[in-house]
N, C-alpha and C positions, 0 to 999 in steps of 0.2 A: 761567737763571730766575730769576727774584725781579720788585721791583717798578723799573720805571724814570723815571726823571723826566725831560723833555724839553724840551728850549727851544723854543719854536715860529721858525719863520724858520730858526734856527741849527741845530738837531738838526735830524737826518733821522734816520726808522727805515726798515732793509731786513733785512728777513727770509731769511735762507738755509733753504734744504732738508741739513739731513746728513745725508740715506741717501745711498745708494750711488746714482751716475749710469752712464749706458751710454755710451759714444760709437759708432754704429755708422759706422765707418770707412768714407767710400765709396774703391768699386776705384781703386789707386792704376796705372798702368801703370812696370811697374819694370823696367829693363835690369842683369840680372845680371852678376856679375863674369866669367863667361865669356862675354858679349854675349847672352843670351837673354832678348827681350822678352815680359815674364808681366803678367798684370793679379792683382792680392792686393790682399782687400779684410780688416778685421780688427776687434777689439769690444775697445773699452779701457771698464775698469770703475775709476772712482773715485769717492772723495768727500772734503767738506772737511773737513780737520781744522781749520782754525785759521781759524774766520769775517772776523777781523779786517784780516789780512791776504790774504783773498783778494777781501775789497773794494777796502784802499790801496795794496795792490801791483802790482793789474795792473786794468783798467780791466771789462773783461767775460773772468771766468775760466774761464765754457765755450767761448766760443772762440777764447781762446788754446792750452786743453789740446787740444781739438778739429786747429785747426792744425799745430801743435806734434806730435800722435799721424800727422798727415799726413807730414809732414818727415821724422819721427824714422823712418816706416816705408820710404820710399824711399832715405833714409843706408839705413842700414842692412841692409837688405835688395840693395842696389847694389854691398855689399861681399863678398860670398858669393858662392858656385856654386851653378848651378840643384842640383844631386843633395842637397846640403845645403838649400837649399831646402823639397825635401821628402821630407827623411828627419828633419830635427832640431828641427822645430815645437816642441817641449818649450822645446829651450835657445834657440832665435831669442825664445820668448814670455818667458821669464825675460830675457833680455837687453832686450828692446825696455823691458819691466816696471822693468826700475831703470835705464836710462836717462831715462824719460819721469817717473820718482818723483824722480830726481836735479833734473830741471829743474823740475818744478812743486813742492820742497818750499819754494822762498822765494815761493810762491803762497798755499800755507798747503793743499793742495792735496796726497792721497797715492794715489799709483793701484794698485790690489792688484792688478787683474790686468790683463793683454793678453792677445789668444786670437787666433793667424792663423786667417781663416774659410776663405778659398777663394783656391785658385793657379789660375788660366786659362791652361793652355795654347794657342799656336800650331795649327791642324789639324797644322800642315808637324812642327813638332815632336813632336805626339804620336803623328803617324806614324810618326817617327824611333825615336822612345822605344821603341811597339811592335815595332818592328823590332829594335830593341839586344833586344829580351829576347827574340824569339822566336828570334836567333842564340844567344844562350846557351844557350838550349836545347837547340839542338843543337849546341852543341860538348861540353854537359855529355852527350847523349847520345851523341856522337861516342866519348868518351874512355870510357862505358862501355863500350860495344859493344867498341870497341879494347882493353881490359881483357880482355872476356871473350875475345876472340879467342885474347891470348894468355895465358891462364890454362887455353881448350882445346888451345893448343901445348903448352904444358909435358906436361899428360895425356898427348896424342895421343904425343908425344914418347916418357915412361914406358912405353906402351905398345908403340911400337915396338923399345923396348929390351929388354921380356918377350918380346916372339912371336921377336926375334933371339935371347935366349936361349935357349927352351924354341919351336922348331918346331911342335910336338904341339899347344901351345896356339894356335898362329894356326889350326891344321887344324881346331880343337874351335872355335873363334868362328865360324870357316867356317860348320861346320852349323848351329851356332844359328841363325845368319843365313838360312840354308837355311827350316830350318826352322819363322821366323820368315815367310817369306816364302810360306811353302808354306800358311799360314793362308788366306790371300788364293784362296781355290776359285777365282778366275777368271786365276788367273795359269798358264805352262806355265814351267818351272823346267828347264834344261836342265845336267844337270850333266858332267864326264868319268868314263870308268868305268871310269878304270884301277885306283885305288885306293883306291875310296869305297865297299868291303863294308862288314862287319859286322865283320870279324875285323882289318881295316885301323882302324876306331871302337875297338875291343878294345886294340889295342896301342899307339895316341896313346894312348888314355886310361890305361896302367898305365902310358907312360913320361912323364906329366903326373907322374900321384903319384908315380913314382919322385922324379924332379925336385924337386918341393916338398918332399916329405919331407926330399930331403938340402939 
């Protein structure tokens, strides 16, 4: 700001915009550490903080920053695995921003932010990831089913021990099951007639009460 005196022919006026610029980094083909080919594009935000260095230290700071962003994007993402690329976007953004800011600082450029915008996977890799996710879900469902079977077997074992200690309880359980079945009026239930009378039921009930009270 202020008044400047320009010597014609010797001096030349160059106007610089000090606002934040954006670089839309075109899709870069990157081979990750685990040899997966992906296409990644990003957005770089930067601004000029030292106009004199931006003009003197580099011929074209806009082009230089753009090419540096493309090269750094391929170099950094080529050193990580696909899972980290998909799950650790924030960490990668900060790492890219720090590297670019370090390299552009001598040019009077401040890189304020880097954002990975899109990661495009090959169709075969997308199918493989979907199959892996489906396998993981099936694995968890099998584990839950096996755990339920284990809990049920423990409960049935405890019930078997109780029926073994108190035979009357098993007979009462049988009668209770028959009552449940009899609610279906379309079914015919055939039971042994030797010991299923009322006296037997009363005796079994009394025996069960004695066992429980002891």
